[in-house]
Structure formats: C-alpha cells, structure tokens
Biopython code that builds the backbone (N, CA, C, O; Angstrom):
import numpy as np
from Bio.PDB.StructureBuilder import StructureBuilder

atoms = [
    (1, "UNK", "N", (-18.900, -28.634, -1.061)),
    (1, "UNK", "CA", (-19.464, -27.215, -1.493)),
    (1, "UNK", "C", (-20.240, -26.889, -2.858)),
    (1, "UNK", "O", (-19.849, -27.624, -3.764)),
    (2, "UNK", "N", (-21.281, -25.939, -3.263)),
    (2, "UNK", "CA", (-21.779, -25.917, -3.934)),
    (2, "UNK", "C", (-21.427, -24.793, -5.029)),
    (2, "UNK", "O", (-21.052, -23.713, -4.572)),
    (3, "UNK", "N", (-21.515, -24.942, -6.562)),
    (3, "UNK", "CA", (-21.103, -23.837, -7.088)),
    (3, "UNK", "C", (-22.237, -23.128, -7.671)),
    (3, "UNK", "O", (-23.246, -23.618, -8.178)),
    (4, "UNK", "N", (-21.920, -21.892, -7.523)),
    (4, "UNK", "CA", (-23.349, -20.674, -7.532)),
    (4, "UNK", "C", (-22.885, -19.786, -8.757)),
    (4, "UNK", "O", (-21.680, -19.621, -8.950)),
    (5, "UNK", "N", (-23.590, -19.361, -9.374)),
    (5, "UNK", "CA", (-23.318, -18.134, -10.391)),
    (5, "UNK", "C", (-22.642, -16.567, -9.363)),
    (5, "UNK", "O", (-23.156, -16.102, -8.345)),
    (6, "UNK", "N", (-21.769, -16.225, -9.862)),
    (6, "UNK", "CA", (-21.061, -15.182, -9.482)),
    (6, "UNK", "C", (-21.141, -13.994, -10.250)),
    (6, "UNK", "O", (-20.818, -14.158, -11.427)),
    (7, "UNK", "N", (-21.479, -12.837, -9.926)),
    (7, "UNK", "CA", (-21.069, -11.511, -11.047)),
    (7, "UNK", "C", (-19.973, -10.731, -10.685)),
    (7, "UNK", "O", (-20.249, -10.157, -9.632)),
    (8, "UNK", "N", (-18.894, -10.457, -11.063)),
    (8, "UNK", "CA", (-17.836, -10.126, -10.616)),
    (8, "UNK", "C", (-17.761, -8.686, -11.548)),
    (8, "UNK", "O", (-17.774, -8.567, -12.773)),
    (9, "UNK", "N", (-17.679, -7.650, -10.486)),
    (9, "UNK", "CA", (-17.322, -6.536, -10.974)),
    (9, "UNK", "C", (-15.907, -5.948, -11.002)),
    (9, "UNK", "O", (-15.333, -6.129, -9.929)),
    (10, "UNK", "N", (-15.233, -5.345, -11.851)),
    (10, "UNK", "CA", (-14.074, -4.606, -11.653)),
    (10, "UNK", "C", (-13.727, -3.464, -11.547)),
    (10, "UNK", "O", (-14.161, -2.905, -12.555)),
    (11, "UNK", "N", (-13.098, -2.614, -10.819)),
    (11, "UNK", "CA", (-13.028, -1.059, -11.029)),
    (11, "UNK", "C", (-12.196, -0.759, -12.467)),
    (11, "UNK", "O", (-10.989, -0.997, -12.458)),
    (12, "UNK", "N", (-12.768, -0.281, -13.608)),
    (12, "UNK", "CA", (-12.312, 0.357, -14.740)),
    (12, "UNK", "C", (-11.370, 1.410, -14.400)),
    (12, "UNK", "O", (-11.471, 2.421, -13.704)),
    (13, "UNK", "N", (-10.340, 0.852, -15.140)),
    (13, "UNK", "CA", (-9.139, 2.256, -15.008)),
    (13, "UNK", "C", (-9.140, 3.212, -15.736)),
    (13, "UNK", "O", (-8.591, 3.172, -16.837)),
    (14, "UNK", "N", (-9.771, 4.303, -15.262)),
    (14, "UNK", "CA", (-10.539, 5.320, -15.477)),
    (14, "UNK", "C", (-9.030, 6.235, -16.200)),
    (14, "UNK", "O", (-8.035, 6.179, -15.478)),
    (15, "UNK", "N", (-8.894, 6.933, -17.382)),
    (15, "UNK", "CA", (-7.889, 7.880, -17.322)),
    (15, "UNK", "C", (-8.395, 9.500, -17.402)),
    (15, "UNK", "O", (-9.617, 9.579, -17.532)),
    (16, "UNK", "N", (-7.854, 10.506, -17.362)),
    (16, "UNK", "CA", (-7.807, 11.581, -17.964)),
    (16, "UNK", "C", (-8.078, 11.733, -19.226)),
    (16, "UNK", "O", (-7.274, 11.236, -20.015)),
    (17, "UNK", "N", (-9.411, 12.537, -19.833)),
    (17, "UNK", "CA", (-9.411, 13.006, -21.077)),
    (17, "UNK", "C", (-10.458, 11.969, -21.729)),
    (17, "UNK", "O", (-10.945, 12.237, -22.827)),
    (18, "UNK", "N", (-10.841, 10.655, -20.977)),
    (18, "UNK", "CA", (-11.801, 9.995, -21.699)),
    (18, "UNK", "C", (-13.009, 10.169, -21.140)),
    (18, "UNK", "O", (-13.365, 10.506, -20.011)),
    (19, "UNK", "N", (-13.823, 9.757, -22.550)),
    (19, "UNK", "CA", (-14.892, 10.372, -22.986)),
    (19, "UNK", "C", (-15.854, 9.450, -22.527)),
    (19, "UNK", "O", (-15.842, 8.460, -23.259)),
    (20, "UNK", "N", (-16.839, 9.346, -21.449)),
    (20, "UNK", "CA", (-17.554, 8.077, -20.939)),
    (20, "UNK", "C", (-19.113, 8.556, -20.756)),
    (20, "UNK", "O", (-19.419, 9.699, -20.416)),
    (21, "UNK", "N", (-19.955, 7.616, -21.005)),
    (21, "UNK", "CA", (-21.450, 7.890, -21.116)),
    (21, "UNK", "C", (-22.038, 6.771, -19.896)),
    (21, "UNK", "O", (-22.203, 5.578, -20.151)),
    (22, "UNK", "N", (-22.275, 7.292, -18.742)),
    (22, "UNK", "CA", (-23.095, 6.460, -17.398)),
    (22, "UNK", "C", (-24.578, 6.441, -17.774)),
    (22, "UNK", "O", (-25.198, 7.482, -17.990)),
    (23, "UNK", "N", (-25.016, 5.468, -17.830)),
    (23, "UNK", "CA", (-26.178, 4.647, -18.148)),
    (23, "UNK", "C", (-26.874, 4.366, -17.393)),
    (23, "UNK", "O", (-26.514, 3.389, -16.736)),
    (24, "UNK", "N", (-28.401, 5.067, -16.965)),
    (24, "UNK", "CA", (-29.135, 4.879, -15.935)),
    (24, "UNK", "C", (-28.798, 5.542, -14.776)),
    (24, "UNK", "O", (-27.634, 5.941, -14.735)),
    (25, "UNK", "N", (-29.532, 5.781, -13.777)),
    (25, "UNK", "CA", (-29.692, 6.529, -12.302)),
    (25, "UNK", "C", (-29.339, 8.143, -12.734)),
    (25, "UNK", "O", (-29.315, 8.788, -13.782)),
    (26, "UNK", "N", (-29.085, 8.395, -11.313)),
    (26, "UNK", "CA", (-29.090, 10.071, -11.187)),
    (26, "UNK", "C", (-27.829, 10.674, -11.929)),
    (26, "UNK", "O", (-27.757, 11.887, -12.124)),
    (27, "UNK", "N", (-26.968, 9.918, -12.283)),
    (27, "UNK", "CA", (-25.600, 10.379, -12.441)),
    (27, "UNK", "C", (-25.381, 9.899, -14.030)),
    (27, "UNK", "O", (-24.264, 9.743, -14.523)),
    (28, "UNK", "N", (-26.767, 9.669, -14.821)),
    (28, "UNK", "CA", (-26.432, 9.157, -16.197)),
    (28, "UNK", "C", (-26.140, 10.444, -17.294)),
    (28, "UNK", "O", (-26.432, 11.580, -16.922)),
    (29, "UNK", "N", (-25.743, 10.298, -18.218)),
    (29, "UNK", "CA", (-25.261, 11.529, -18.954)),
    (29, "UNK", "C", (-23.700, 11.227, -19.743)),
    (29, "UNK", "O", (-23.080, 10.165, -19.766)),
    (30, "UNK", "N", (-23.378, 12.368, -20.277)),
    (30, "UNK", "CA", (-22.036, 12.198, -20.846)),
    (30, "UNK", "C", (-20.911, 13.107, -20.270)),
    (30, "UNK", "O", (-21.115, 14.303, -20.059)),
    (31, "UNK", "N", (-19.781, 12.535, -20.036)),
    (31, "UNK", "CA", (-18.976, 12.928, -19.220)),
    (31, "UNK", "C", (-17.338, 12.876, -19.332)),
    (31, "UNK", "O", (-16.732, 11.834, -19.580)),
    (32, "UNK", "N", (-16.755, 14.051, -19.131)),
    (32, "UNK", "CA", (-15.420, 14.122, -19.670)),
    (32, "UNK", "C", (-14.660, 13.611, -18.292)),
    (32, "UNK", "O", (-15.238, 13.914, -17.248)),
    (33, "UNK", "N", (-13.530, 12.932, -18.188)),
    (33, "UNK", "CA", (-12.962, 12.580, -16.986)),
    (33, "UNK", "C", (-11.679, 13.504, -17.163)),
    (33, "UNK", "O", (-10.838, 13.581, -18.058)),
    (34, "UNK", "N", (-11.840, 14.105, -16.082)),
    (34, "UNK", "CA", (-10.711, 15.461, -15.918)),
    (34, "UNK", "C", (-9.856, 15.269, -14.980)),
    (34, "UNK", "O", (-8.918, 16.052, -14.834)),
    (35, "UNK", "N", (-10.069, 13.945, -13.997)),
    (35, "UNK", "CA", (-9.020, 13.874, -12.570)),
    (35, "UNK", "C", (-9.766, 12.484, -12.392)),
    (35, "UNK", "O", (-10.891, 12.045, -12.632)),
    (36, "UNK", "N", (-8.494, 11.978, -11.812)),
    (36, "UNK", "CA", (-8.652, 10.665, -11.234)),
    (36, "UNK", "C", (-7.692, 10.197, -10.147)),
    (36, "UNK", "O", (-6.502, 10.117, -10.453)),
    (37, "UNK", "N", (-8.072, 9.884, -8.929)),
    (37, "UNK", "CA", (-6.859, 8.909, -8.486)),
    (37, "UNK", "C", (-7.706, 7.428, -7.547)),
    (37, "UNK", "O", (-8.817, 6.996, -7.857)),
    (38, "UNK", "N", (-6.976, 6.964, -6.580)),
    (38, "UNK", "CA", (-7.446, 5.843, -6.192)),
    (38, "UNK", "C", (-8.869, 5.866, -5.641)),
    (38, "UNK", "O", (-9.445, 4.807, -5.893)),
    (39, "UNK", "N", (-9.557, 6.676, -5.020)),
    (39, "UNK", "CA", (-10.587, 7.130, -4.364)),
    (39, "UNK", "C", (-11.349, 7.929, -4.813)),
    (39, "UNK", "O", (-12.485, 7.857, -4.344)),
    (40, "UNK", "N", (-11.142, 8.827, -5.696)),
    (40, "UNK", "CA", (-12.164, 9.984, -6.309)),
    (40, "UNK", "C", (-11.762, 9.819, -7.795)),
    (40, "UNK", "O", (-10.725, 9.348, -8.261)),
    (41, "UNK", "N", (-13.105, 10.448, -8.566)),
    (41, "UNK", "CA", (-12.972, 10.668, -10.101)),
    (41, "UNK", "C", (-13.785, 12.023, -10.566)),
    (41, "UNK", "O", (-15.000, 12.204, -10.493)),
    (42, "UNK", "N", (-12.890, 12.827, -11.012)),
    (42, "UNK", "CA", (-13.311, 14.183, -11.291)),
    (42, "UNK", "C", (-13.971, 14.142, -12.963)),
    (42, "UNK", "O", (-13.463, 13.653, -13.972)),
    (43, "UNK", "N", (-15.144, 14.777, -12.806)),
    (43, "UNK", "CA", (-16.102, 14.696, -14.071)),
    (43, "UNK", "C", (-16.324, 15.759, -14.411)),
    (43, "UNK", "O", (-16.360, 16.519, -13.443)),
    (44, "UNK", "N", (-16.573, 16.431, -15.716)),
    (44, "UNK", "CA", (-17.098, 17.362, -16.416)),
    (44, "UNK", "C", (-18.084, 17.339, -17.435)),
    (44, "UNK", "O", (-17.589, 16.687, -18.354)),
    (45, "UNK", "N", (-19.049, 17.656, -17.701)),
    (45, "UNK", "CA", (-20.362, 17.504, -18.401)),
    (45, "UNK", "C", (-19.854, 18.399, -19.785)),
    (45, "UNK", "O", (-19.480, 19.557, -19.598)),
    (46, "UNK", "N", (-19.852, 18.021, -20.707)),
    (46, "UNK", "CA", (-19.524, 18.319, -21.977)),
    (46, "UNK", "C", (-20.621, 19.449, -22.589)),
    (46, "UNK", "O", (-20.275, 20.097, -23.576)),
    (47, "UNK", "N", (-21.619, 19.619, -22.136)),
    (47, "UNK", "CA", (-22.533, 20.307, -22.133)),
    (47, "UNK", "C", (-23.305, 21.446, -21.732)),
    (47, "UNK", "O", (-23.844, 22.273, -22.467)),
    (48, "UNK", "N", (-23.292, 21.380, -20.154)),
    (48, "UNK", "CA", (-23.314, 22.438, -19.487)),
    (48, "UNK", "C", (-21.820, 23.003, -18.715)),
    (48, "UNK", "O", (-21.815, 24.091, -18.140)),
    (49, "UNK", "N", (-20.914, 22.365, -18.764)),
    (49, "UNK", "CA", (-19.974, 22.840, -17.972)),
    (49, "UNK", "C", (-19.868, 22.337, -16.692)),
    (49, "UNK", "O", (-18.818, 22.628, -16.119)),
    (50, "UNK", "N", (-20.777, 21.565, -15.995)),
    (50, "UNK", "CA", (-20.531, 21.425, -14.722)),
    (50, "UNK", "C", (-19.550, 20.288, -14.369)),
    (50, "UNK", "O", (-19.384, 19.329, -15.122)),
    (51, "UNK", "N", (-18.787, 20.459, -12.973)),
    (51, "UNK", "CA", (-17.994, 19.741, -12.574)),
    (51, "UNK", "C", (-18.305, 18.712, -11.532)),
    (51, "UNK", "O", (-19.101, 19.289, -10.792)),
    (52, "UNK", "N", (-18.148, 17.728, -11.155)),
    (52, "UNK", "CA", (-18.161, 17.065, -10.149)),
    (52, "UNK", "C", (-16.847, 16.054, -9.884)),
    (52, "UNK", "O", (-15.908, 15.639, -10.564)),
    (53, "UNK", "N", (-17.282, 15.910, -8.620)),
    (53, "UNK", "CA", (-16.003, 14.947, -7.831)),
    (53, "UNK", "C", (-16.942, 14.018, -7.122)),
    (53, "UNK", "O", (-17.886, 14.333, -6.398)),
    (54, "UNK", "N", (-16.448, 12.597, -7.510)),
    (54, "UNK", "CA", (-17.535, 11.432, -6.919)),
    (54, "UNK", "C", (-16.418, 10.216, -6.500)),
    (54, "UNK", "O", (-15.399, 9.926, -7.125)),
    (55, "UNK", "N", (-16.872, 9.665, -5.384)),
    (55, "UNK", "CA", (-16.025, 8.403, -4.965)),
    (55, "UNK", "C", (-16.081, 7.447, -6.472)),
    (55, "UNK", "O", (-17.035, 7.269, -7.230)),
    (56, "UNK", "N", (-15.108, 7.092, -6.527)),
    (56, "UNK", "CA", (-14.899, 5.634, -7.987)),
    (56, "UNK", "C", (-15.790, 4.588, -7.454)),
    (56, "UNK", "O", (-15.971, 4.363, -6.257)),
    (57, "UNK", "N", (-16.405, 3.884, -8.579)),
    (57, "UNK", "CA", (-17.487, 3.032, -8.157)),
    (57, "UNK", "C", (-17.145, 2.072, -9.258)),
    (57, "UNK", "O", (-16.509, 2.416, -10.254)),
    (58, "UNK", "N", (-17.587, 0.858, -9.044)),
    (58, "UNK", "CA", (-17.221, -0.115, -9.919)),
    (58, "UNK", "C", (-18.740, -0.254, -10.986)),
    (58, "UNK", "O", (-19.875, -0.007, -10.579)),
    (59, "UNK", "N", (-18.357, -0.749, -12.531)),
    (59, "UNK", "CA", (-19.198, -0.720, -13.269)),
    (59, "UNK", "C", (-18.632, -1.863, -14.118)),
    (59, "UNK", "O", (-17.499, -2.321, -13.965)),
    (60, "UNK", "N", (-19.742, -2.386, -15.251)),
    (60, "UNK", "CA", (-19.662, -2.956, -16.181)),
    (60, "UNK", "C", (-19.338, -2.195, -17.612)),
    (60, "UNK", "O", (-20.018, -1.277, -18.070)),
    (61, "UNK", "N", (-18.220, -2.737, -18.193)),
    (61, "UNK", "CA", (-17.907, -1.447, -19.280)),
    (61, "UNK", "C", (-18.423, -2.016, -20.692)),
    (61, "UNK", "O", (-18.247, -3.199, -20.985)),
    (62, "UNK", "N", (-18.877, -1.383, -21.293)),
    (62, "UNK", "CA", (-18.837, -1.430, -22.776)),
    (62, "UNK", "C", (-18.440, -0.636, -23.641)),
    (62, "UNK", "O", (-19.101, 0.399, -23.545)),
    (63, "UNK", "N", (-17.374, -0.552, -24.796)),
    (63, "UNK", "CA", (-16.927, 0.180, -25.481)),
    (63, "UNK", "C", (-17.716, 0.683, -26.959)),
    (63, "UNK", "O", (-18.089, -0.187, -27.746)),
    (64, "UNK", "N", (-17.885, 1.813, -27.194)),
    (64, "UNK", "CA", (-18.515, 2.099, -28.312)),
    (64, "UNK", "C", (-17.793, 2.543, -29.379)),
    (64, "UNK", "O", (-17.122, 3.564, -29.227)),
    (65, "UNK", "N", (-17.795, 2.040, -30.315)),
    (65, "UNK", "CA", (-16.540, 2.755, -31.667)),
    (65, "UNK", "C", (-17.699, 3.686, -32.455)),
    (65, "UNK", "O", (-18.853, 3.380, -32.755)),
    (66, "UNK", "N", (-16.978, 4.907, -32.670)),
    (66, "UNK", "CA", (-17.523, 5.480, -33.855)),
    (66, "UNK", "C", (-19.087, 6.145, -33.301)),
    (66, "UNK", "O", (-20.095, 6.228, -34.003)),
    (67, "UNK", "N", (-18.966, 6.557, -31.923)),
    (67, "UNK", "CA", (-20.094, 6.954, -31.516)),
    (67, "UNK", "C", (-20.512, 8.585, -31.347)),
    (67, "UNK", "O", (-19.561, 9.348, -31.175)),
    (68, "UNK", "N", (-21.830, 9.155, -31.384)),
    (68, "UNK", "CA", (-21.737, 10.450, -31.258)),
    (68, "UNK", "C", (-21.504, 10.903, -29.871)),
    (68, "UNK", "O", (-22.002, 10.341, -28.895)),
    (69, "UNK", "N", (-20.876, 11.742, -29.824)),
    (69, "UNK", "CA", (-20.344, 12.355, -28.230)),
    (69, "UNK", "C", (-20.232, 13.677, -28.083)),
    (69, "UNK", "O", (-19.308, 14.030, -28.815)),
    (70, "UNK", "N", (-20.814, 14.849, -27.366)),
    (70, "UNK", "CA", (-22.003, 14.206, -26.356)),
    (70, "UNK", "C", (-23.241, 13.998, -27.534)),
    (70, "UNK", "O", (-23.263, 14.151, -28.756)),
    (71, "UNK", "N", (-24.290, 13.553, -26.485)),
    (71, "UNK", "CA", (-25.637, 13.379, -27.027)),
    (71, "UNK", "C", (-26.275, 14.496, -27.035)),
    (71, "UNK", "O", (-26.296, 14.981, -25.904)),
    (72, "UNK", "N", (-26.863, 15.191, -27.892)),
    (72, "UNK", "CA", (-27.671, 15.927, -27.767)),
    (72, "UNK", "C", (-29.385, 15.683, -27.508)),
    (72, "UNK", "O", (-30.194, 15.113, -28.239)),
    (73, "UNK", "N", (-29.579, 16.334, -26.205)),
    (73, "UNK", "CA", (-31.273, 15.831, -25.729)),
    (73, "UNK", "C", (-32.222, 16.240, -26.671)),
    (73, "UNK", "O", (-33.413, 15.980, -26.500)),
]
sb = StructureBuilder()
sb.init_structure("model")
sb.init_model(0)
sb.init_chain("A")
sb.init_seg("    ")
for serial, (resi, resn, name, xyz) in enumerate(atoms, 1):
    if name == "N":
        sb.init_residue(resn, " ", resi, " ")
    sb.init_atom(name, np.array(xyz, "f"), 0.0, 1.0, " ", f" {name:<3s}", serial, name[0])
structure = sb.get_structure()
C-alpha cells in the first residue's frame, strides 16, 4: 500500500459572538456568528446587517491578531 499526500479538513468549532472573515468565493467578507448548531450556522454582516443561514462547511483556519474588523470597502 502506497503512502499519499492527504489534505485533512476539520470542522471549525464556531461559537456565537465570533468575528470571522471568509476569504474568496461568493460568501467572502466579514461576518459575526449569531447562531450555530451541528448542521447550520447563522451569520450577520456587520456592515449591511444582512443575516444568512448556511450549512456548516469545513475550513482551513488562520487566526489573525490585532486585525481591523470589519474591513471597509
């Protein structure tokens, strides 16, 4: 059996109140986590106030310290 390179994705343990930034794709931007359960996450845009509910997805995570939030366009 050969060894291969495998990329491991883990579900990030989201918590209500977290300030997150999605990078790339149609969902990109700054969001505030306002609800989360095993299957869904509810987010709010801090600029426009838009609230969305999406299926949770897996993500590669980087934590930024002392970062401006939300970003101004």
